[in-house]
PyMOL Python script that loads the backbone (N, CA, C, O; Angstrom):
from pymol import cmd

cmd.read_pdbstr("""\
ATOM      1  N   SER A   1    -135.420  67.529  31.934  1.00  0.00           N
ATOM      2  CA  SER A   1    -134.532  66.386  31.943  1.00  0.00           C
ATOM      3  C   SER A   1    -135.349  65.121  31.647  1.00  0.00           C
ATOM      4  O   SER A   1    -136.398  64.882  32.246  1.00  0.00           O
ATOM      5  N   VAL A   2    -134.848  64.340  30.728  1.00  0.00           N
ATOM      6  CA  VAL A   2    -135.522  63.112  30.330  1.00  0.00           C
ATOM      7  C   VAL A   2    -134.848  61.931  31.017  1.00  0.00           C
ATOM      8  O   VAL A   2    -133.629  61.776  30.951  1.00  0.00           O
ATOM      9  N   ALA A   3    -135.643  61.110  31.670  1.00  0.00           N
ATOM     10  CA  ALA A   3    -135.095  59.932  32.330  1.00  0.00           C
ATOM     11  C   ALA A   3    -134.679  58.910  31.276  1.00  0.00           C
ATOM     12  O   ALA A   3    -135.392  58.674  30.300  1.00  0.00           O
ATOM     13  N   GLN A   4    -133.539  58.324  31.490  1.00  0.00           N
ATOM     14  CA  GLN A   4    -133.049  57.321  30.553  1.00  0.00           C
ATOM     15  C   GLN A   4    -133.058  55.957  31.220  1.00  0.00           C
ATOM     16  O   GLN A   4    -132.719  55.816  32.395  1.00  0.00           O
ATOM     17  N   SER A   5    -133.451  54.961  30.447  1.00  0.00           N
ATOM     18  CA  SER A   5    -133.432  53.608  30.990  1.00  0.00           C
ATOM     19  C   SER A   5    -132.041  53.019  30.801  1.00  0.00           C
ATOM     20  O   SER A   5    -131.305  53.435  29.906  1.00  0.00           O
ATOM     21  N   PRO A   6    -131.679  52.056  31.636  1.00  0.00           N
ATOM     22  CA  PRO A   6    -130.349  51.455  31.496  1.00  0.00           C
ATOM     23  C   PRO A   6    -130.190  50.752  30.148  1.00  0.00           C
ATOM     24  O   PRO A   6    -131.150  50.218  29.592  1.00  0.00           O
ATOM     25  N   MET A   7    -128.978  50.763  29.646  1.00  0.00           N
ATOM     26  CA  MET A   7    -128.697  50.095  28.382  1.00  0.00           C
ATOM     27  C   MET A   7    -128.722  48.588  28.606  1.00  0.00           C
ATOM     28  O   MET A   7    -128.155  48.078  29.572  1.00  0.00           O
ATOM     29  N   VAL A   8    -129.388  47.893  27.699  1.00  0.00           N
ATOM     30  CA  VAL A   8    -129.463  46.443  27.772  1.00  0.00           C
ATOM     31  C   VAL A   8    -128.621  45.868  26.643  1.00  0.00           C
ATOM     32  O   VAL A   8    -128.801  46.231  25.480  1.00  0.00           O
ATOM     33  N   LEU A   9    -127.711  44.980  26.983  1.00  0.00           N
ATOM     34  CA  LEU A   9    -126.862  44.355  25.979  1.00  0.00           C
ATOM     35  C   LEU A   9    -127.440  43.008  25.578  1.00  0.00           C
ATOM     36  O   LEU A   9    -127.772  42.178  26.425  1.00  0.00           O
ATOM     37  N   ASP A  10    -127.552  42.809  24.282  1.00  0.00           N
ATOM     38  CA  ASP A  10    -128.028  41.532  23.764  1.00  0.00           C
ATOM     39  C   ASP A  10    -126.809  40.667  23.483  1.00  0.00           C
ATOM     40  O   ASP A  10    -126.185  40.793  22.430  1.00  0.00           O
ATOM     41  N   VAL A  11    -126.470  39.796  24.415  1.00  0.00           N
ATOM     42  CA  VAL A  11    -125.264  38.984  24.269  1.00  0.00           C
ATOM     43  C   VAL A  11    -125.519  37.669  23.539  1.00  0.00           C
ATOM     44  O   VAL A  11    -124.603  36.864  23.372  1.00  0.00           O
ATOM     45  N   ASP A  12    -126.731  37.454  23.115  1.00  0.00           N
ATOM     46  CA  ASP A  12    -127.050  36.240  22.370  1.00  0.00           C
ATOM     47  C   ASP A  12    -127.087  36.583  20.888  1.00  0.00           C
ATOM     48  O   ASP A  12    -128.128  36.964  20.352  1.00  0.00           O
ATOM     49  N   HIS A  13    -125.954  36.446  20.241  1.00  0.00           N
ATOM     50  CA  HIS A  13    -125.851  36.792  18.827  1.00  0.00           C
ATOM     51  C   HIS A  13    -125.309  35.612  18.033  1.00  0.00           C
ATOM     52  O   HIS A  13    -124.747  34.677  18.602  1.00  0.00           O
ATOM     53  N   ALA A  14    -125.478  35.661  16.728  1.00  0.00           N
ATOM     54  CA  ALA A  14    -125.122  34.531  15.871  1.00  0.00           C
ATOM     55  C   ALA A  14    -123.645  34.162  15.946  1.00  0.00           C
ATOM     56  O   ALA A  14    -123.299  32.985  15.848  1.00  0.00           O
ATOM     57  N   SER A  15    -122.774  35.148  16.117  1.00  0.00           N
ATOM     58  CA  SER A  15    -121.338  34.858  16.132  1.00  0.00           C
ATOM     59  C   SER A  15    -120.834  34.401  17.498  1.00  0.00           C
ATOM     60  O   SER A  15    -119.649  34.107  17.660  1.00  0.00           O
ATOM     61  N   LYS A  16    -121.724  34.344  18.470  1.00  0.00           N
ATOM     62  CA  LYS A  16    -121.342  33.965  19.834  1.00  0.00           C
ATOM     63  C   LYS A  16    -120.603  32.634  19.883  1.00  0.00           C
ATOM     64  O   LYS A  16    -119.679  32.466  20.679  1.00  0.00           O
ATOM     65  N   SER A  17    -120.998  31.697  19.047  1.00  0.00           N
ATOM     66  CA  SER A  17    -120.376  30.374  19.066  1.00  0.00           C
ATOM     67  C   SER A  17    -119.113  30.310  18.212  1.00  0.00           C
ATOM     68  O   SER A  17    -118.546  29.232  18.033  1.00  0.00           O
ATOM     69  N   ASP A  18    -118.666  31.448  17.683  1.00  0.00           N
ATOM     70  CA  ASP A  18    -117.441  31.521  16.859  1.00  0.00           C
ATOM     71  C   ASP A  18    -117.533  30.576  15.654  1.00  0.00           C
ATOM     72  O   ASP A  18    -116.671  29.717  15.466  1.00  0.00           O
ATOM     73  N   PRO A  19    -118.591  30.742  14.835  1.00  0.00           N
ATOM     74  CA  PRO A  19    -118.827  29.795  13.735  1.00  0.00           C
ATOM     75  C   PRO A  19    -117.713  29.725  12.695  1.00  0.00           C
ATOM     76  O   PRO A  19    -117.551  28.694  12.042  1.00  0.00           O
ATOM     77  N   VAL A  20    -116.951  30.787  12.530  1.00  0.00           N
ATOM     78  CA  VAL A  20    -115.866  30.748  11.536  1.00  0.00           C
ATOM     79  C   VAL A  20    -114.499  30.545  12.185  1.00  0.00           C
ATOM     80  O   VAL A  20    -113.481  30.515  11.494  1.00  0.00           O
ATOM     81  N   GLY A  21    -114.475  30.408  13.496  1.00  0.00           N
ATOM     82  CA  GLY A  21    -113.224  30.107  14.188  1.00  0.00           C
ATOM     83  C   GLY A  21    -112.303  31.294  14.399  1.00  0.00           C
ATOM     84  O   GLY A  21    -111.106  31.105  14.613  1.00  0.00           O
ATOM     85  N   ALA A  22    -112.825  32.512  14.343  1.00  0.00           N
ATOM     86  CA  ALA A  22    -111.981  33.699  14.503  1.00  0.00           C
ATOM     87  C   ALA A  22    -111.350  33.771  15.889  1.00  0.00           C
ATOM     88  O   ALA A  22    -110.166  34.081  16.012  1.00  0.00           O
ATOM     89  N   HIS A  23    -112.113  33.493  16.914  1.00  0.00           N
ATOM     90  CA  HIS A  23    -111.579  33.565  18.277  1.00  0.00           C
ATOM     91  C   HIS A  23    -110.499  32.497  18.482  1.00  0.00           C
ATOM     92  O   HIS A  23    -109.443  32.770  19.053  1.00  0.00           O
ATOM     93  N   ALA A  24    -110.774  31.307  18.017  1.00  0.00           N
ATOM     94  CA  ALA A  24    -109.796  30.220  18.142  1.00  0.00           C
ATOM     95  C   ALA A  24    -108.517  30.556  17.372  1.00  0.00           C
ATOM     96  O   ALA A  24    -107.415  30.288  17.850  1.00  0.00           O
ATOM     97  N   ALA A  25    -108.663  31.135  16.194  1.00  0.00           N
ATOM     98  CA  ALA A  25    -107.492  31.507  15.391  1.00  0.00           C
ATOM     99  C   ALA A  25    -106.683  32.594  16.097  1.00  0.00           C
ATOM    100  O   ALA A  25    -105.453  32.547  16.108  1.00  0.00           O
ATOM    101  N   ALA A  26    -107.367  33.562  16.678  1.00  0.00           N
ATOM    102  CA  ALA A  26    -106.668  34.634  17.394  1.00  0.00           C
ATOM    103  C   ALA A  26    -105.890  34.067  18.581  1.00  0.00           C
ATOM    104  O   ALA A  26    -104.767  34.498  18.843  1.00  0.00           O
ATOM    105  N   LYS A  27    -106.464  33.118  19.292  1.00  0.00           N
ATOM    106  CA  LYS A  27    -105.765  32.499  20.419  1.00  0.00           C
ATOM    107  C   LYS A  27    -104.518  31.759  19.950  1.00  0.00           C
ATOM    108  O   LYS A  27    -103.488  31.782  20.624  1.00  0.00           O
ATOM    109  N   GLU A  28    -104.609  31.104  18.797  1.00  0.00           N
ATOM    110  CA  GLU A  28    -103.457  30.372  18.256  1.00  0.00           C
ATOM    111  C   GLU A  28    -102.311  31.321  17.895  1.00  0.00           C
ATOM    112  O   GLU A  28    -101.162  31.082  18.268  1.00  0.00           O
ATOM    113  N   VAL A  29    -102.626  32.394  17.169  1.00  0.00           N
ATOM    114  CA  VAL A  29    -101.550  33.315  16.785  1.00  0.00           C
ATOM    115  C   VAL A  29    -101.003  34.064  17.992  1.00  0.00           C
ATOM    116  O   VAL A  29     -99.840  34.466  18.002  1.00  0.00           O
ATOM    117  N   TRP A  30    -101.840  34.252  19.008  1.00  0.00           N
ATOM    118  CA  TRP A  30    -101.367  34.923  20.225  1.00  0.00           C
ATOM    119  C   TRP A  30    -100.278  34.095  20.891  1.00  0.00           C
ATOM    120  O   TRP A  30     -99.293  34.641  21.388  1.00  0.00           O
ATOM    121  N   LYS A  31    -100.454  32.783  20.901  1.00  0.00           N
ATOM    122  CA  LYS A  31     -99.469  31.896  21.520  1.00  0.00           C
ATOM    123  C   LYS A  31     -98.112  31.975  20.823  1.00  0.00           C
ATOM    124  O   LYS A  31     -97.077  31.741  21.448  1.00  0.00           O
ATOM    125  N   GLU A  32     -98.114  32.303  19.540  1.00  0.00           N
ATOM    126  CA  GLU A  32     -96.867  32.366  18.775  1.00  0.00           C
ATOM    127  C   GLU A  32     -96.057  33.633  19.069  1.00  0.00           C
ATOM    128  O   GLU A  32     -94.861  33.672  18.780  1.00  0.00           O
ATOM    129  N   ASN A  33     -96.686  34.668  19.638  1.00  0.00           N
ATOM    130  CA  ASN A  33     -96.026  35.953  19.933  1.00  0.00           C
ATOM    131  C   ASN A  33     -95.353  36.559  18.702  1.00  0.00           C
ATOM    132  O   ASN A  33     -94.362  37.277  18.829  1.00  0.00           O
ATOM    133  N   GLY A  34     -95.870  36.281  17.546  1.00  0.00           N
ATOM    134  CA  GLY A  34     -95.289  36.792  16.312  1.00  0.00           C
ATOM    135  C   GLY A  34     -95.902  38.102  15.862  1.00  0.00           C
ATOM    136  O   GLY A  34     -96.530  38.816  16.644  1.00  0.00           O
ATOM    137  N   ILE A  35     -95.712  38.399  14.605  1.00  0.00           N
ATOM    138  CA  ILE A  35     -96.159  39.672  14.042  1.00  0.00           C
ATOM    139  C   ILE A  35     -97.678  39.835  14.131  1.00  0.00           C
ATOM    140  O   ILE A  35     -98.165  40.938  14.378  1.00  0.00           O
ATOM    141  N   ILE A  36     -98.423  38.758  13.935  1.00  0.00           N
ATOM    142  CA  ILE A  36     -99.887  38.883  13.994  1.00  0.00           C
ATOM    143  C   ILE A  36    -100.335  39.187  15.418  1.00  0.00           C
ATOM    144  O   ILE A  36    -101.261  39.974  15.613  1.00  0.00           O
ATOM    145  N   ALA A  37     -99.702  38.582  16.411  1.00  0.00           N
ATOM    146  CA  ALA A  37    -100.029  38.891  17.804  1.00  0.00           C
ATOM    147  C   ALA A  37     -99.722  40.356  18.095  1.00  0.00           C
ATOM    148  O   ALA A  37    -100.471  41.022  18.810  1.00  0.00           O
ATOM    149  N   ARG A  38     -98.633  40.849  17.546  1.00  0.00           N
ATOM    150  CA  ARG A  38     -98.280  42.259  17.745  1.00  0.00           C
ATOM    151  C   ARG A  38     -99.290  43.187  17.077  1.00  0.00           C
ATOM    152  O   ARG A  38     -99.587  44.266  17.590  1.00  0.00           O
ATOM    153  N   VAL A  39     -99.813  42.762  15.936  1.00  0.00           N
ATOM    154  CA  VAL A  39    -100.865  43.542  15.270  1.00  0.00           C
ATOM    155  C   VAL A  39    -102.123  43.563  16.132  1.00  0.00           C
ATOM    156  O   VAL A  39    -102.792  44.592  16.233  1.00  0.00           O
ATOM    157  N   LEU A  40    -102.446  42.426  16.756  1.00  0.00           N
ATOM    158  CA  LEU A  40    -103.601  42.398  17.653  1.00  0.00           C
ATOM    159  C   LEU A  40    -103.424  43.389  18.806  1.00  0.00           C
ATOM    160  O   LEU A  40    -104.396  44.005  19.244  1.00  0.00           O
ATOM    161  N   CYS A  41    -102.209  43.544  19.292  1.00  0.00           N
ATOM    162  CA  CYS A  41    -101.937  44.547  20.321  1.00  0.00           C
ATOM    163  C   CYS A  41    -102.219  45.944  19.794  1.00  0.00           C
ATOM    164  O   CYS A  41    -102.819  46.770  20.482  1.00  0.00           O
ATOM    165  N   THR A  42    -101.786  46.198  18.581  1.00  0.00           N
ATOM    166  CA  THR A  42    -101.993  47.515  17.977  1.00  0.00           C
ATOM    167  C   THR A  42    -103.479  47.811  17.822  1.00  0.00           C
ATOM    168  O   THR A  42    -103.931  48.925  18.090  1.00  0.00           O
ATOM    169  N   VAL A  43    -104.231  46.808  17.389  1.00  0.00           N
ATOM    170  CA  VAL A  43    -105.678  46.971  17.227  1.00  0.00           C
ATOM    171  C   VAL A  43    -106.342  47.251  18.576  1.00  0.00           C
ATOM    172  O   VAL A  43    -107.327  47.985  18.642  1.00  0.00           O
ATOM    173  N   SER A  44    -105.812  46.674  19.638  1.00  0.00           N
ATOM    174  CA  SER A  44    -106.400  46.819  20.970  1.00  0.00           C
ATOM    175  C   SER A  44    -105.910  48.054  21.720  1.00  0.00           C
ATOM    176  O   SER A  44    -106.374  48.315  22.830  1.00  0.00           O
ATOM    177  N   ALA A  45    -105.006  48.802  21.156  1.00  0.00           N
ATOM    178  CA  ALA A  45    -104.378  49.922  21.873  1.00  0.00           C
ATOM    179  C   ALA A  45    -105.394  50.922  22.409  1.00  0.00           C
ATOM    180  O   ALA A  45    -105.252  51.382  23.542  1.00  0.00           O
ATOM    181  N   MET A  46    -106.401  51.269  21.640  1.00  0.00           N
ATOM    182  CA  MET A  46    -107.366  52.263  22.102  1.00  0.00           C
ATOM    183  C   MET A  46    -108.209  51.714  23.260  1.00  0.00           C
ATOM    184  O   MET A  46    -108.603  52.472  24.146  1.00  0.00           O
ATOM    185  N   ASP A  47    -108.487  50.412  23.262  1.00  0.00           N
ATOM    186  CA  ASP A  47    -109.195  49.817  24.398  1.00  0.00           C
ATOM    187  C   ASP A  47    -108.352  49.919  25.659  1.00  0.00           C
ATOM    188  O   ASP A  47    -108.849  50.317  26.712  1.00  0.00           O
ATOM    189  N   TYR A  48    -107.079  49.562  25.556  1.00  0.00           N
ATOM    190  CA  TYR A  48    -106.203  49.625  26.718  1.00  0.00           C
ATOM    191  C   TYR A  48    -105.973  51.057  27.183  1.00  0.00           C
ATOM    192  O   TYR A  48    -105.727  51.286  28.367  1.00  0.00           O
ATOM    193  N   ALA A  49    -106.048  52.012  26.283  1.00  0.00           N
ATOM    194  CA  ALA A  49    -105.839  53.415  26.651  1.00  0.00           C
ATOM    195  C   ALA A  49    -106.884  53.901  27.650  1.00  0.00           C
ATOM    196  O   ALA A  49    -106.646  54.872  28.368  1.00  0.00           O
ATOM    197  N   CYS A  50    -108.016  53.249  27.705  1.00  0.00           N
ATOM    198  CA  CYS A  50    -109.104  53.647  28.605  1.00  0.00           C
ATOM    199  C   CYS A  50    -109.031  52.985  29.978  1.00  0.00           C
ATOM    200  O   CYS A  50    -109.832  53.300  30.857  1.00  0.00           O
ATOM    201  N   TRP A  51    -108.089  52.080  30.169  1.00  0.00           N
ATOM    202  CA  TRP A  51    -107.997  51.359  31.436  1.00  0.00           C
ATOM    203  C   TRP A  51    -107.491  52.275  32.537  1.00  0.00           C
ATOM    204  O   TRP A  51    -106.682  53.169  32.288  1.00  0.00           O
ATOM    205  N   ARG A  52    -107.965  52.052  33.749  1.00  0.00           N
ATOM    206  CA  ARG A  52    -107.602  52.908  34.881  1.00  0.00           C
ATOM    207  C   ARG A  52    -106.263  52.550  35.498  1.00  0.00           C
ATOM    208  O   ARG A  52    -105.475  53.448  35.794  1.00  0.00           O
ATOM    209  N   ASP A  53    -105.982  51.288  35.700  1.00  0.00           N
ATOM    210  CA  ASP A  53    -104.805  50.866  36.458  1.00  0.00           C
ATOM    211  C   ASP A  53    -103.703  50.346  35.540  1.00  0.00           C
ATOM    212  O   ASP A  53    -103.215  49.228  35.705  1.00  0.00           O
ATOM    213  N   LEU A  54    -103.328  51.160  34.588  1.00  0.00           N
ATOM    214  CA  LEU A  54    -102.275  50.745  33.652  1.00  0.00           C
ATOM    215  C   LEU A  54    -100.951  50.600  34.380  1.00  0.00           C
ATOM    216  O   LEU A  54    -100.682  51.387  35.287  1.00  0.00           O
ATOM    217  N   PRO A  55    -100.135  49.664  34.041  1.00  0.00           N
ATOM    218  CA  PRO A  55    -100.278  48.689  32.962  1.00  0.00           C
ATOM    219  C   PRO A  55    -100.927  47.388  33.397  1.00  0.00           C
ATOM    220  O   PRO A  55    -100.922  46.427  32.627  1.00  0.00           O
ATOM    221  N   ASP A  56    -101.493  47.314  34.614  1.00  0.00           N
ATOM    222  CA  ASP A  56    -102.112  46.070  35.083  1.00  0.00           C
ATOM    223  C   ASP A  56    -103.161  45.586  34.088  1.00  0.00           C
ATOM    224  O   ASP A  56    -104.031  46.348  33.666  1.00  0.00           O
ATOM    225  N   GLY A  57    -103.068  44.328  33.726  1.00  0.00           N
ATOM    226  CA  GLY A  57    -104.032  43.738  32.821  1.00  0.00           C
ATOM    227  C   GLY A  57    -103.662  43.812  31.351  1.00  0.00           C
ATOM    228  O   GLY A  57    -104.251  43.111  30.528  1.00  0.00           O
ATOM    229  N   VAL A  58    -102.697  44.651  31.012  1.00  0.00           N
ATOM    230  CA  VAL A  58    -102.238  44.738  29.627  1.00  0.00           C
ATOM    231  C   VAL A  58    -101.176  43.659  29.429  1.00  0.00           C
ATOM    232  O   VAL A  58    -100.183  43.628  30.155  1.00  0.00           O
ATOM    233  N   PRO A  59    -101.376  42.779  28.457  1.00  0.00           N
ATOM    234  CA  PRO A  59    -100.407  41.698  28.258  1.00  0.00           C
ATOM    235  C   PRO A  59     -98.981  42.215  28.056  1.00  0.00           C
ATOM    236  O   PRO A  59     -98.772  43.277  27.470  1.00  0.00           O
ATOM    237  N   ASP A  60     -98.015  41.458  28.545  1.00  0.00           N
ATOM    238  CA  ASP A  60     -96.611  41.850  28.427  1.00  0.00           C
ATOM    239  C   ASP A  60     -96.213  42.124  26.982  1.00  0.00           C
ATOM    240  O   ASP A  60     -95.492  43.083  26.705  1.00  0.00           O
ATOM    241  N   LEU A  61     -96.683  41.282  26.056  1.00  0.00           N
ATOM    242  CA  LEU A  61     -96.348  41.489  24.648  1.00  0.00           C
ATOM    243  C   LEU A  61     -96.836  42.850  24.170  1.00  0.00           C
ATOM    244  O   LEU A  61     -96.119  43.556  23.462  1.00  0.00           O
ATOM    245  N   CYS A  62     -98.053  43.220  24.556  1.00  0.00           N
ATOM    246  CA  CYS A  62     -98.590  44.517  24.140  1.00  0.00           C
ATOM    247  C   CYS A  62     -97.811  45.661  24.779  1.00  0.00           C
ATOM    248  O   CYS A  62     -97.571  46.680  24.132  1.00  0.00           O
ATOM    249  N   GLN A  63     -97.416  45.508  26.035  1.00  0.00           N
ATOM    250  CA  GLN A  63     -96.604  46.543  26.672  1.00  0.00           C
ATOM    251  C   GLN A  63     -95.298  46.725  25.906  1.00  0.00           C
ATOM    252  O   GLN A  63     -94.818  47.845  25.729  1.00  0.00           O
ATOM    253  N   GLU A  64     -94.737  45.619  25.461  1.00  0.00           N
ATOM    254  CA  GLU A  64     -93.505  45.676  24.671  1.00  0.00           C
ATOM    255  C   GLU A  64     -93.741  46.434  23.361  1.00  0.00           C
ATOM    256  O   GLU A  64     -92.942  47.288  22.975  1.00  0.00           O
ATOM    257  N   VAL A  65     -94.845  46.111  22.686  1.00  0.00           N
ATOM    258  CA  VAL A  65     -95.181  46.785  21.427  1.00  0.00           C
ATOM    259  C   VAL A  65     -95.373  48.282  21.657  1.00  0.00           C
ATOM    260  O   VAL A  65     -94.827  49.103  20.919  1.00  0.00           O
ATOM    261  N   TYR A  66     -96.153  48.637  22.684  1.00  0.00           N
ATOM    262  CA  TYR A  66     -96.468  50.045  22.944  1.00  0.00           C
ATOM    263  C   TYR A  66     -95.248  50.859  23.349  1.00  0.00           C
ATOM    264  O   TYR A  66     -95.250  52.082  23.207  1.00  0.00           O
ATOM    265  N   SER A  67     -94.220  50.210  23.844  1.00  0.00           N
ATOM    266  CA  SER A  67     -93.031  50.943  24.296  1.00  0.00           C
ATOM    267  C   SER A  67     -91.996  51.153  23.190  1.00  0.00           C
ATOM    268  O   SER A  67     -90.957  51.768  23.433  1.00  0.00           O
ATOM    269  N   THR A  68     -92.257  50.659  21.992  1.00  0.00           N
ATOM    270  CA  THR A  68     -91.293  50.825  20.905  1.00  0.00           C
ATOM    271  C   THR A  68     -91.371  52.221  20.297  1.00  0.00           C
ATOM    272  O   THR A  68     -92.421  52.863  20.309  1.00  0.00           O
ATOM    273  N   ASP A  69     -90.255  52.670  19.774  1.00  0.00           N
ATOM    274  CA  ASP A  69     -90.230  53.953  19.075  1.00  0.00           C
ATOM    275  C   ASP A  69     -91.130  53.925  17.840  1.00  0.00           C
ATOM    276  O   ASP A  69     -91.761  54.926  17.501  1.00  0.00           O
ATOM    277  N   GLU A  70     -91.182  52.778  17.176  1.00  0.00           N
ATOM    278  CA  GLU A  70     -92.004  52.660  15.965  1.00  0.00           C
ATOM    279  C   GLU A  70     -93.483  52.867  16.271  1.00  0.00           C
ATOM    280  O   GLU A  70     -94.188  53.530  15.511  1.00  0.00           O
ATOM    281  N   PHE A  71     -93.954  52.304  17.378  1.00  0.00           N
ATOM    282  CA  PHE A  71     -95.356  52.474  17.749  1.00  0.00           C
ATOM    283  C   PHE A  71     -95.634  53.935  18.080  1.00  0.00           C
ATOM    284  O   PHE A  71     -96.614  54.508  17.603  1.00  0.00           O
ATOM    285  N   SER A  72     -94.774  54.538  18.894  1.00  0.00           N
ATOM    286  CA  SER A  72     -94.958  55.945  19.259  1.00  0.00           C
ATOM    287  C   SER A  72     -94.958  56.838  18.033  1.00  0.00           C
ATOM    288  O   SER A  72     -95.787  57.740  17.919  1.00  0.00           O
ATOM    289  N   GLU A  73     -94.035  56.592  17.119  1.00  0.00           N
ATOM    290  CA  GLU A  73     -93.945  57.394  15.906  1.00  0.00           C
ATOM    291  C   GLU A  73     -95.211  57.245  15.070  1.00  0.00           C
ATOM    292  O   GLU A  73     -95.723  58.232  14.541  1.00  0.00           O
ATOM    293  N   ALA A  74     -95.717  56.023  14.947  1.00  0.00           N
ATOM    294  CA  ALA A  74     -96.923  55.780  14.138  1.00  0.00           C
ATOM    295  C   ALA A  74     -98.140  56.463  14.744  1.00  0.00           C
ATOM    296  O   ALA A  74     -99.003  56.949  14.013  1.00  0.00           O
ATOM    297  N   ILE A  75     -98.221  56.508  16.075  1.00  0.00           N
ATOM    298  CA  ILE A  75     -99.359  57.153  16.752  1.00  0.00           C
ATOM    299  C   ILE A  75     -99.238  58.677  16.648  1.00  0.00           C
ATOM    300  O   ILE A  75    -100.222  59.361  16.368  1.00  0.00           O
ATOM    301  N   LEU A  76     -98.048  59.198  16.871  1.00  0.00           N
ATOM    302  CA  LEU A  76     -97.865  60.657  16.890  1.00  0.00           C
ATOM    303  C   LEU A  76     -97.795  61.268  15.494  1.00  0.00           C
ATOM    304  O   LEU A  76     -98.145  62.433  15.308  1.00  0.00           O
ATOM    305  N   ASN A  77     -97.346  60.492  14.521  1.00  0.00           N
ATOM    306  CA  ASN A  77     -97.188  60.999  13.143  1.00  0.00           C
ATOM    307  C   ASN A  77     -97.750  59.973  12.158  1.00  0.00           C
ATOM    308  O   ASN A  77     -96.985  59.285  11.483  1.00  0.00           O
ATOM    309  N   PRO A  78     -99.067  59.866  12.071  1.00  0.00           N
ATOM    310  CA  PRO A  78     -99.675  58.819  11.245  1.00  0.00           C
ATOM    311  C   PRO A  78     -99.514  58.990   9.735  1.00  0.00           C
ATOM    312  O   PRO A  78     -99.884  58.091   8.980  1.00  0.00           O
ATOM    313  N   ASP A  79     -98.984  60.090   9.288  1.00  0.00           N
ATOM    314  CA  ASP A  79     -98.862  60.312   7.833  1.00  0.00           C
ATOM    315  C   ASP A  79     -97.833  59.425   7.222  1.00  0.00           C
ATOM    316  O   ASP A  79     -97.607  59.485   6.013  1.00  0.00           O
TER     317      ASP A  79
END
""", "prot")
cmd.dss("prot")
cmd.show_as("cartoon", "prot")
cmd.util.cbc("prot")
cmd.orient("prot")
């Protein structure tokens, strides 16, 4: 058995300061609760799938998206 050292995360990266404004833009579209916010929910679905205390912590908009027949159909039948 080989001893493993703990993983160290380097959180000081060039994009940390959001130089192109991606984080700010995402926050703006999130406030609108429109189609782009719903797409962000779809992109985040696999992250939320790993959460222990569902649905706690999952935004209401995303819960709404995940409960639609269209979302279920797209996940179960991606073709």
